[in-house]
C-alpha positions as CSV (number, residue, x, y, z in Angstrom):
1,M,13.8,-46.9,164.8
2,T,11.8,-49.3,166.8
3,H,12.3,-53.1,166.6
4,K,8.9,-53.6,165.1
5,S,9.4,-50.9,162.4
6,R,13.0,-52.2,161.7
7,I,11.5,-55.6,161.0
8,A,8.7,-54.2,158.7
9,N,11.3,-52.1,156.9
10,F,13.6,-55.1,156.5
11,L,10.9,-57.3,155.1
12,A,9.7,-54.6,152.7
13,T,13.3,-54.1,151.5
14,L,13.8,-57.9,151.4
15,L,10.6,-58.6,149.4
16,I,11.0,-55.8,146.8
17,G,13.9,-57.6,145.4
18,V,16.2,-60.3,146.8
19,T,19.3,-61.2,144.8
20,L,19.6,-65.0,145.1
21,G,23.0,-66.1,143.8
22,A,24.3,-65.3,140.3
23,G,22.1,-62.2,140.0
24,A,18.7,-63.9,140.0
25,T,16.2,-61.5,141.5
26,V,12.8,-62.3,143.0
27,G,10.3,-59.3,142.8
28,I,7.3,-59.7,145.1
29,T,6.4,-56.1,145.9
30,A,2.7,-57.1,146.2
31,W,3.5,-58.8,149.5
32,I,5.0,-55.7,151.1
33,G,1.8,-54.0,152.5
34,G,0.5,-57.2,154.1
35,L,3.8,-58.2,155.6
36,S,4.5,-54.7,157.0
37,A,1.1,-54.8,158.7
38,Q,1.6,-58.1,160.3
39,A,5.4,-58.4,160.5
40,Q,5.2,-59.6,164.1
41,S,2.3,-61.1,166.0
42,P,1.6,-59.6,169.4
43,T,3.8,-61.1,172.2
44,S,0.5,-62.2,173.8
45,D,-0.3,-64.6,171.0
46,L,3.0,-66.5,171.4
47,E,2.7,-66.3,175.2
48,Q,-0.8,-67.7,175.1
49,H,0.4,-70.7,173.0
50,V,3.3,-71.6,175.3
51,K,1.4,-71.0,178.5
52,Y,-1.3,-73.5,177.3
53,L,1.0,-76.1,175.8
54,A,3.3,-76.0,178.8
55,S,0.4,-75.9,181.3
56,E,-0.3,-78.5,184.0
57,K,-3.5,-79.4,182.2
58,L,-1.5,-80.8,179.3
59,T,0.3,-83.3,181.6
60,G,3.7,-82.8,179.9
61,R,2.4,-83.9,176.5
62,G,3.7,-87.4,176.8
63,V,2.4,-89.7,174.0
64,D,0.8,-91.8,176.7
65,T,-0.8,-88.9,178.7
66,P,-4.2,-87.2,178.1
67,G,-2.4,-83.9,177.5
68,I,-1.1,-85.0,174.1
69,K,-4.7,-85.1,172.7
70,L,-5.4,-81.7,174.1
71,A,-2.2,-80.3,172.5
72,R,-3.1,-82.0,169.2
73,D,-6.6,-80.6,169.2
74,Y,-5.4,-77.1,170.1
75,I,-3.0,-77.0,167.2
76,A,-5.6,-78.3,164.7
77,A,-8.0,-75.7,165.9
78,E,-5.5,-72.9,165.3
79,F,-4.7,-74.2,161.8
80,A,-8.4,-74.3,161.1
81,K,-8.9,-70.8,162.5
82,Y,-6.2,-69.6,160.1
83,G,-8.1,-71.1,157.1
84,L,-5.3,-73.6,156.3
85,K,-6.3,-76.8,154.5
86,P,-6.1,-80.2,156.3
87,G,-3.1,-82.2,155.3
88,G,-3.7,-85.4,157.3
89,D,-5.5,-88.7,156.8
90,G,-9.0,-88.8,155.3
91,G,-9.3,-85.0,154.9
92,S,-8.5,-84.3,158.5
93,Y,-5.5,-82.5,160.1
94,F,-4.3,-85.7,161.8
95,Q,-1.8,-88.2,160.5
96,G,-1.9,-91.2,162.7
97,F,0.6,-93.9,163.6
98,D,1.3,-96.4,166.4
99,V,4.3,-96.3,168.7
100,A,5.5,-98.3,171.6
101,V,5.3,-96.3,174.9
102,G,6.0,-99.0,177.5
103,V,5.6,-102.5,178.8
104,T,3.3,-104.3,181.3
105,V,4.3,-107.1,183.5
106,K,2.5,-110.3,182.7
107,E,2.3,-113.7,184.6
108,P,4.2,-115.7,185.2
109,S,6.8,-113.3,186.5
110,S,8.7,-114.2,189.7
111,L,12.0,-113.9,191.6
112,K,13.4,-116.1,194.3
113,L,16.7,-115.8,196.1
114,A,18.0,-119.4,196.8
115,T,15.2,-121.5,198.2
116,E,13.4,-118.7,199.9
117,S,9.7,-117.9,199.1
118,P,9.2,-115.8,196.0
119,L,9.6,-112.1,196.6
120,V,6.5,-109.8,196.4
121,L,6.1,-108.1,193.0
122,N,6.2,-104.3,193.1
123,Q,7.0,-104.3,196.8
124,Q,10.3,-106.3,197.0
125,W,11.3,-106.5,193.4
126,V,10.3,-105.3,189.9
127,P,11.3,-106.4,186.4
128,L,13.3,-103.8,184.6
129,G,11.5,-102.4,181.4
130,L,14.6,-103.4,179.4
131,S,14.4,-107.1,180.4
132,A,14.0,-109.9,178.0
133,S,11.0,-112.1,178.5
134,D,12.7,-115.3,179.6
135,K,13.9,-117.1,182.8
136,V,17.2,-117.9,184.4
137,D,18.2,-119.9,187.5
138,S,21.9,-119.6,188.4
139,E,24.6,-118.5,190.8
140,I,25.1,-114.8,191.5
141,V,28.4,-112.9,190.9
142,F,28.8,-109.4,192.3
143,V,30.3,-107.1,189.7
144,G,30.3,-103.8,191.4
145,Y,28.7,-101.0,189.2
146,G,28.9,-103.3,186.2
147,V,31.2,-100.9,184.4
148,T,33.9,-101.6,181.8
149,A,36.1,-98.5,181.1
150,K,39.3,-100.1,179.9
151,E,40.7,-96.8,178.6
152,Y,40.8,-95.7,182.2
153,G,42.0,-99.1,183.6
154,Y,38.7,-99.8,185.3
155,D,36.7,-103.1,184.6
156,D,34.2,-104.6,187.1
157,Y,34.2,-107.8,185.0
158,E,38.0,-108.4,185.1
159,G,38.9,-111.6,186.9
160,V,35.4,-112.9,187.3
161,D,33.5,-115.6,185.3
162,V,29.9,-114.5,184.7
163,K,29.0,-116.6,181.7
164,G,25.5,-118.1,182.1
165,K,25.3,-116.6,185.6
166,I,23.3,-113.7,187.2
167,V,25.3,-110.6,188.0
168,L,24.5,-108.4,190.9
169,V,25.0,-104.7,189.9
170,L,25.0,-101.5,191.9
171,R,23.1,-98.6,190.4
172,Y,24.9,-95.5,189.2
173,E,28.7,-95.4,189.1
174,P,31.7,-94.9,191.4
175,P,32.3,-91.3,192.5
176,P,35.0,-89.7,190.4
177,K,38.4,-89.6,192.1
178,D,39.7,-86.6,190.1
179,A,39.0,-84.6,186.8
180,K,40.6,-87.5,184.8
181,S,38.0,-89.9,185.9
182,P,35.4,-91.0,183.3
183,F,32.7,-91.1,186.0
184,K,30.5,-88.2,187.0
185,K,28.5,-87.0,190.0
186,F,24.8,-86.6,190.5
187,P,22.8,-85.3,188.7
188,D,25.0,-85.5,185.5
189,Y,26.1,-89.1,185.6
190,S,28.1,-90.5,182.7
191,T,26.8,-93.1,180.2
192,H,28.4,-95.7,182.4
193,S,25.6,-95.3,184.9
194,A,22.8,-95.9,182.3
195,L,20.8,-99.1,182.9
196,R,21.1,-100.0,179.1
197,T,24.9,-99.7,179.4
198,K,25.0,-102.0,182.4
199,A,22.7,-104.6,180.8
200,N,24.5,-104.4,177.4
201,N,27.9,-104.9,179.2
202,A,26.5,-107.8,181.3
203,R,25.2,-109.5,178.2
204,A,28.5,-108.8,176.3
205,H,30.3,-110.7,179.1
206,G,28.0,-113.7,178.8
207,A,25.8,-113.1,181.8
208,A,22.3,-114.7,181.6
209,G,20.7,-112.3,184.1
210,M,21.1,-109.1,186.1
211,I,19.9,-107.9,189.5
212,L,20.1,-104.2,190.2
213,V,20.3,-102.9,193.7
214,D,20.3,-99.2,194.6
215,L,22.3,-98.3,197.8
216,N,22.1,-94.6,197.1
217,N,18.4,-94.2,197.2
218,A,17.1,-91.3,199.3
219,A,14.3,-92.1,201.6
220,S,12.0,-89.5,200.0
221,A,12.2,-91.1,196.6
222,P,10.7,-94.5,195.4
223,E,13.5,-97.1,195.4
224,L,12.1,-99.4,192.8
225,L,12.1,-98.2,189.3
226,S,9.0,-98.3,187.1
227,T,9.1,-100.2,183.9
228,S,8.6,-96.9,182.0
229,S,11.8,-95.4,183.5
230,S,13.8,-98.5,182.8
231,L,12.5,-99.1,179.3
232,W,14.9,-100.0,176.4
233,R,13.6,-99.1,172.9
234,G,15.1,-101.7,170.5
235,G,17.9,-104.2,170.8
236,R,18.4,-107.4,172.5
237,S,18.7,-107.6,176.3
238,L,18.9,-110.2,179.1
239,V,16.6,-111.1,182.0
240,A,16.9,-108.1,184.4
241,A,15.2,-107.1,187.6
242,Q,15.7,-104.7,190.5
243,V,15.4,-105.9,194.1
244,K,15.0,-103.7,197.2
245,R,18.4,-103.2,199.0
246,E,17.1,-104.4,202.4
247,V,16.1,-107.7,200.8
248,V,19.5,-108.1,199.1
249,E,21.5,-106.9,202.1
250,S,19.7,-109.2,204.5
251,H,20.2,-112.2,202.2
252,L,23.9,-111.6,201.7
253,E,24.5,-110.9,205.4
254,A,23.2,-114.4,206.1
255,H,26.1,-115.6,204.0
256,G,28.6,-113.4,205.8
257,I,28.8,-110.7,203.0
258,S,28.3,-107.0,203.5
259,L,27.2,-105.4,200.3
260,R,27.6,-101.9,201.7
261,A,31.2,-102.6,202.6
262,L,31.9,-103.8,199.1
263,K,30.4,-100.6,197.7
264,E,32.5,-98.5,200.1
265,K,35.6,-100.3,199.0
266,I,34.9,-99.4,195.4
267,D,33.9,-95.8,196.1
268,G,37.0,-95.2,198.3
269,S,39.6,-96.5,195.9
270,E,37.8,-96.3,192.5
271,K,38.9,-99.8,192.0
272,P,36.6,-102.9,191.3
273,A,35.8,-105.3,194.2
274,S,34.0,-107.9,192.1
275,M,33.7,-111.5,193.5
276,P,31.6,-114.7,193.2
277,L,29.0,-115.0,195.9
278,T,29.5,-118.5,197.0
279,G,26.3,-120.3,197.7
280,V,24.1,-117.4,196.6
281,T,21.6,-118.2,193.8
282,A,18.5,-116.8,192.3
283,A,15.7,-117.8,190.0
284,I,14.1,-115.1,187.9
285,E,11.3,-115.3,185.4
286,V,10.1,-112.2,183.5
287,N,7.3,-111.8,181.0
288,L,6.7,-108.4,179.5
289,Q,4.1,-107.2,177.0
290,E,4.6,-104.2,174.8
291,V,2.1,-101.3,175.2
292,R,1.3,-99.3,172.1
293,E,-0.4,-95.9,171.7
294,R,-1.9,-94.1,168.8
295,A,-0.1,-90.8,168.0
296,E,-0.9,-88.2,165.5
297,N,1.0,-85.6,163.6
298,V,-1.0,-82.4,162.9
299,V,-0.6,-81.3,159.3
300,A,-1.9,-78.2,157.5
301,V,-1.4,-76.9,154.0
302,L,-1.1,-73.4,152.4
303,P,-1.3,-74.0,148.6
304,G,1.2,-72.2,146.5
305,S,0.3,-69.4,144.1
306,N,2.6,-70.2,141.1
307,S,1.2,-72.6,138.6
308,D,4.7,-74.0,137.9
309,L,5.8,-74.3,141.4
310,K,2.7,-74.9,143.6
311,D,3.2,-78.7,143.4
312,E,6.5,-78.3,145.2
313,H,6.4,-78.1,149.0
314,I,8.4,-76.4,151.8
315,V,7.7,-78.1,155.1
316,I,7.9,-76.0,158.3
317,G,7.8,-78.3,161.4
318,A,8.1,-78.6,165.2
319,H,7.4,-81.5,167.5
320,Y,4.7,-80.9,170.1
321,D,5.2,-84.0,172.3
322,H,7.4,-84.0,175.4
323,L,8.2,-86.4,178.4
324,G,4.8,-86.4,180.1
325,F,5.6,-87.4,183.8
326,G,9.3,-88.0,183.2
327,H,9.4,-91.8,183.3
328,F,11.4,-92.1,180.1
329,G,14.1,-89.7,178.9
330,A,14.2,-87.3,181.9
331,R,17.6,-86.2,183.3
332,D,16.5,-86.3,186.9
333,A,15.2,-89.8,187.9
334,S,14.0,-88.6,191.3
335,A,11.5,-86.4,189.5
336,A,9.8,-89.3,187.7
337,G,6.0,-89.1,188.3
338,T,6.0,-85.3,188.2
339,I,4.8,-83.3,185.2
340,H,7.7,-82.3,182.8
341,F,6.2,-79.2,181.2
342,G,8.5,-79.0,178.2
343,A,8.1,-75.3,177.7
344,D,11.3,-74.8,175.7
345,D,11.3,-78.4,174.5
346,N,9.2,-77.9,172.5
347,A,6.2,-75.7,173.3
348,S,8.5,-72.8,172.1
349,G,8.9,-74.5,168.7
350,S,5.2,-75.4,168.4
351,A,4.2,-71.8,169.3
352,V,6.5,-70.3,166.7
353,L,5.1,-72.8,164.2
354,L,1.6,-71.6,165.0
355,D,2.7,-68.0,164.7
356,L,4.2,-68.6,161.2
357,A,1.1,-70.5,160.1
358,R,-1.0,-67.4,161.0
359,R,1.4,-65.0,159.4
360,F,1.6,-67.0,156.1
361,A,-2.1,-67.4,156.0
362,Q,-2.6,-63.6,156.3
363,L,-0.3,-62.9,153.2
364,P,-2.4,-61.2,150.5
365,V,-0.2,-62.9,147.9
366,K,0.8,-66.5,148.8
367,P,4.3,-67.9,148.3
368,A,5.0,-69.6,144.9
369,R,5.5,-73.0,146.5
370,T,3.1,-74.8,148.8
371,I,3.9,-74.4,152.5
372,V,3.2,-77.5,154.7
373,F,2.9,-76.9,158.5
374,A,3.6,-80.1,160.4
375,A,3.5,-80.5,164.2
376,F,5.1,-83.8,164.9
377,S,4.4,-86.2,167.7
378,A,6.7,-88.9,169.3
379,E,9.9,-87.0,168.6
380,E,11.1,-87.7,172.1
381,L,10.6,-91.5,171.6
382,G,12.9,-91.5,168.5
383,L,11.7,-89.1,165.7
384,Y,8.7,-91.5,165.0
385,G,6.4,-88.7,163.8
386,S,8.7,-87.1,161.3
387,R,9.8,-90.5,160.1
388,H,6.2,-91.5,159.5
389,F,5.6,-88.3,157.6
390,V,8.5,-88.8,155.2
391,D,7.8,-92.5,154.7
392,R,4.1,-91.9,154.0
393,A,4.5,-88.8,151.8
394,P,2.7,-89.5,148.5
395,S,5.5,-87.9,146.5
396,L,8.6,-87.1,148.7
397,A,10.4,-85.7,145.6
398,S,8.0,-82.7,145.8
399,T,9.3,-81.7,149.2
400,K,12.1,-79.3,148.4
401,A,13.1,-78.1,151.8
402,M,12.4,-78.6,155.6
403,I,12.7,-75.9,158.3
404,N,12.6,-77.3,161.8
405,L,12.0,-75.4,165.2
406,D,13.1,-77.2,168.3
407,M,14.0,-75.4,171.5
408,V,13.8,-71.8,170.3
409,G,12.6,-70.3,173.6
410,R,15.8,-69.5,175.4
411,M,17.5,-66.9,173.2
412,R,20.5,-65.2,175.0
413,G,22.2,-62.2,173.7
414,N,20.5,-62.2,170.3
415,R,22.3,-65.6,169.6
416,L,20.9,-68.7,168.0
417,T,22.3,-71.8,166.2
418,V,21.3,-73.1,162.8
419,F,21.9,-76.7,161.8
420,G,22.0,-77.8,158.2
421,A,22.6,-74.3,156.6
422,R,24.9,-75.9,154.0
423,S,22.5,-78.7,153.1
424,G,20.9,-76.4,150.5
425,E,22.4,-74.1,147.9
426,N,22.3,-70.5,149.1
427,F,20.6,-71.5,152.5
428,S,23.6,-70.2,154.4
429,R,23.6,-66.8,152.8
430,I,19.8,-66.5,153.0
431,V,19.9,-67.2,156.7
432,T,22.9,-65.0,157.7
433,T,21.7,-62.1,155.6
434,A,18.2,-62.1,157.1
435,A,19.7,-62.6,160.6
436,A,22.0,-59.6,160.2
437,Q,19.0,-57.4,159.2
438,L,17.3,-58.5,162.3
439,D,20.3,-57.9,164.6
440,L,20.6,-61.6,165.3
441,S,23.9,-63.5,165.6
442,V,23.8,-66.9,164.0
443,T,26.2,-69.8,164.6
444,E,26.1,-72.3,161.7
445,S,26.9,-75.8,162.8
446,D,28.5,-78.2,160.2
447,D,26.6,-81.0,161.9
448,V,23.1,-82.1,161.0
449,G,21.8,-82.2,164.6
450,R,19.3,-84.6,166.0
451,S,15.7,-83.5,165.7
452,D,12.8,-84.0,163.2
453,H,14.7,-82.4,160.3
454,L,17.0,-85.4,160.3
455,S,14.3,-87.6,158.9
456,F,14.2,-85.3,155.9
457,Y,18.0,-84.9,155.6
458,N,18.3,-88.7,155.5
459,K,16.0,-88.6,152.4
460,K,18.4,-86.0,150.8
461,I,16.1,-83.0,151.4
462,P,17.8,-79.7,152.4
463,V,17.1,-78.7,155.9
464,L,17.5,-75.9,158.4
465,H,17.1,-76.4,162.1
466,F,16.8,-73.3,164.4
467,F,17.9,-73.8,168.0
468,T,18.7,-71.4,170.9
469,G,20.8,-73.8,172.9
470,N,20.9,-76.2,175.8
471,H,20.3,-75.2,179.4
472,E,20.1,-76.7,182.9
473,D,16.3,-77.2,182.6
474,Y,16.6,-79.5,179.5
475,H,14.5,-82.6,180.1
476,R,13.7,-81.5,183.6
477,A,10.5,-80.6,185.3
478,S,11.9,-77.1,185.7
479,D,11.5,-76.3,182.0
480,T,8.6,-74.0,182.6
481,W,7.0,-71.2,180.4
482,D,8.0,-68.3,182.6
483,K,11.7,-68.9,181.8
484,L,11.1,-68.4,178.0
485,N,12.3,-65.4,176.1
486,V,9.0,-64.7,174.2
487,E,10.3,-61.6,172.5
488,G,13.2,-63.7,171.3
489,M,10.7,-66.2,169.8
490,E,9.0,-63.4,168.0
491,R,12.3,-62.5,166.4
492,I,13.0,-66.1,165.5
493,S,9.6,-66.2,163.9
494,S,10.5,-63.2,161.7
495,L,13.8,-64.8,160.7
496,V,12.2,-68.1,159.8
497,M,9.5,-66.2,157.8
498,A,12.0,-64.1,155.9
499,T,14.0,-67.3,155.2
500,A,11.1,-69.5,154.2
501,L,9.7,-66.8,151.9
502,Q,12.8,-66.6,150.0
503,I,13.2,-70.3,149.6
504,A,9.5,-70.7,148.8
505,D,9.7,-68.2,146.0
506,E,13.0,-69.2,144.5
507,R,12.4,-70.0,140.8
508,R,15.5,-72.1,140.3
509,P,15.7,-75.7,141.5
510,I,16.5,-76.2,145.2
511,N,19.4,-78.6,145.3
512,F,20.5,-80.8,148.2
513,V,24.1,-80.6,149.3
514,S,25.6,-83.4,151.5
515,L,27.1,-81.7,154.5
516,P,30.9,-81.5,154.7
517,S,32.8,-84.0,157.0
518,R,34.2,-81.3,159.3
519,P,33.5,-82.7,162.8
520,P,31.1,-80.5,164.7
521,R,31.8,-79.1,168.2
522,E,28.1,-78.7,169.1
523,S,25.8,-81.4,167.7
524,G,22.5,-80.8,169.5
525,Q,20.9,-82.1,172.5
526,D,22.1,-85.6,173.0
527,E,25.9,-85.6,172.5
528,R,27.2,-83.3,175.2
529,G,30.8,-84.1,176.1
530,L,31.5,-86.4,173.1
531,N,35.0,-85.6,171.8
532,T,35.5,-88.2,169.1
533,Y,33.8,-88.1,165.6
534,L,32.9,-90.9,163.3
535,G,30.5,-89.2,160.9
536,S,27.7,-91.8,160.8
537,I,24.2,-90.7,160.3
538,P,21.8,-93.0,162.3
539,E,18.3,-93.9,161.0
540,Y,16.0,-93.0,163.9
541,G,12.8,-94.8,164.6
542,I,14.2,-98.3,163.4
543,N,13.8,-101.1,165.8
544,A,16.9,-103.1,165.0
545,A,19.6,-105.0,167.0
546,G,22.2,-102.3,166.2
547,V,22.3,-98.9,164.7
548,Q,21.1,-98.7,161.1
549,L,22.7,-95.9,159.1
550,A,20.8,-93.5,156.9
551,G,24.1,-92.4,155.5
552,V,27.6,-91.1,156.3
553,M,29.1,-87.7,156.1
554,D,31.3,-87.2,153.0
555,G,35.0,-87.6,153.8
556,S,34.3,-88.7,157.4
557,P,36.0,-91.5,159.2
558,A,32.9,-93.5,158.6
559,A,33.0,-92.9,154.8
560,L,36.7,-93.5,154.6
561,A,36.2,-96.8,156.5
562,G,33.7,-97.9,153.9
563,L,30.4,-97.7,155.9
564,K,27.4,-97.1,153.7
565,A,23.7,-96.2,154.1
566,G,21.8,-99.3,155.2
567,D,24.6,-100.8,157.2
568,V,23.8,-101.8,160.8
569,I,26.6,-101.2,163.2
570,V,26.6,-104.0,165.8
571,R,30.1,-103.6,167.3
572,L,32.6,-100.8,167.8
573,A,36.0,-101.5,169.3
574,S,35.1,-103.9,172.2
575,K,31.6,-102.7,172.6
576,D,28.4,-104.4,171.4
577,I,26.1,-101.9,169.8
578,Q,22.4,-102.2,170.1
579,S,21.2,-98.6,170.3
580,I,22.3,-95.0,169.4
581,E,23.1,-94.6,173.1
582,D,25.5,-97.6,172.9
583,L,27.1,-96.1,169.9
584,T,27.5,-92.8,171.7
585,A,29.0,-94.5,174.8
586,A,31.4,-96.5,172.6
587,L,32.7,-93.4,170.8
588,G,33.0,-91.6,174.1
589,A,35.4,-94.2,175.3
590,Q,37.7,-93.6,172.5
591,K,40.2,-90.8,171.7
592,P,40.7,-88.8,168.5
593,G,43.3,-90.7,166.4
594,D,42.3,-94.2,167.7
595,E,41.8,-96.8,165.1
596,V,38.7,-98.9,165.9
597,E,37.3,-102.0,164.4
598,I,33.7,-101.8,163.4
599,V,31.5,-104.8,162.7
600,A,28.3,-104.0,160.6
601,L,25.6,-106.0,159.0
602,R,25.3,-105.4,155.3
603,A,22.3,-107.1,153.7
604,G,22.4,-109.4,156.7
605,N,26.0,-110.4,156.3
606,P,28.7,-109.2,158.7
607,V,31.5,-106.9,157.4
608,T,34.5,-105.8,159.4
609,L,35.9,-102.3,158.8
610,K,38.5,-100.1,160.4
611,A,38.0,-96.4,161.1
612,I,40.4,-93.8,162.4
613,L,38.4,-91.4,164.6
614,R,38.9,-87.7,164.5
615,A,38.4,-84.8,167.0
616,R,35.4,-82.6,166.8
617,G,35.8,-79.0,165.6
618,S,33.5,-76.2,164.5
619,N,32.9,-73.6,161.9
620,T,31.1,-70.5,163.0
621,S,29.6,-67.8,160.8
622,R,28.1,-64.6,162.2
623,G,25.1,-63.0,160.7
């Protein structure tokens, strides 16, 4: 039997009568003929979608690039072609919102070393995008790479007083001495090398300002960072700037100090070489203004056919934005300024979303519940599009489930991962049964995962997130359409359709189930290598000095410690927490079994709690 006929036969069998728990059977024989005829779209349709969405013309679909509007219009035109109703603002397909995409440098902004003439902006120095708008005039203290890794016995701040002073910090991190080192090599540096980590650590030690210098820069790459690539979204910072190495080295050599020799000393021993720079001062003034852009979700509606259930919605979504020119969020800083095509992330999910919209629109008998197709924007900036969607929904209670597609283009060996399968009653069985019929192997993660479905899960809506796994091209310019498994995307489309049809036609109430507290081994795109588990669920898209929680996993260390939805974590162990990245780094510095003190703001008042961290694990189910 061919793959196509096997799927058609499967759908026919599935739709004649599917037993959904406790013997309940759904009969929808009328759908069989239409589904069998259009069980799979031609590969060329999906290929056309991904080739266009991941083309050079679309400039990486960054929210601040012209390509995002082209992608928006393409998706809306496809929805209209399928005859779907607009679900956006004012009878359109577009649901608009504003989002911060960067900063611009305003006057007065200046930097002087000692009494020398001010340095030339954009030629000799630049403010970092994460800088506070303020000024500082103080002595300079050299603090190596600006790293504190006490669990490893390494602290660049040990033995030096930086309170109220400007710290001189090397970019990146020491090369690892052995496999036990917390440091990493290019291109996969650890969180210790992140600019936000350095700035946060400097501020935590009382520094008033930070000067970054890059002694590793290759001659072929721009040395000075753009404000876009050094942007910090949310949280407090300090005055921070980058100065060209030749300027810094020349100035220090006049004081008898070799910056390169200090770096080599650290790199050779993996031990700090921090020291006050006697007689070396700087005056920095930075003024930055936030830049905001209009972004749009693209929303279409297929009304339900059942008079009792048509007012209930099933949302199928995928984000269509990516990194644009790679100035923010890219894994290879040297590629900033080049188009990051985002074929797998997430032209693949957007293409499958369009394929599903077409297939659902062609059904001769529509599902009982209404299907909402949502292409989200600004996911890469912090789930802003999906958060706007759930916050602006006229009646969120009518949304009964959400199915998300993010990075579904790299299927290997018929395998894929599904997050959230246990967040809805019978979801796990529905997915695994359908997967088995399609010869697909499904790994069910106990974790929620971080993508647009999290905005729905945080509102206690059952979710499913389909994902074919990470790869070396993730968030790199090399994520191109020719590396996609388009046939695998077709099979995922069939799996999602079979799953969505059953959920949409289920006559019984669809109930939310809080996911179990079993620590996940694989938790999505942004937590590679994290071994400790807290069980907090961050509220993405919130600008707060800390990490606001949407909730905690039942029975998790966070729950047992007493953390609650609405709490804002501002400190964990010895680390100040201003962002999700800070929380990830702080957890990464701990071991399973460690008891950590957590300070959180609850209704604006600080509470101190203690949590015993656990190791991550996994629970795998094969379809």
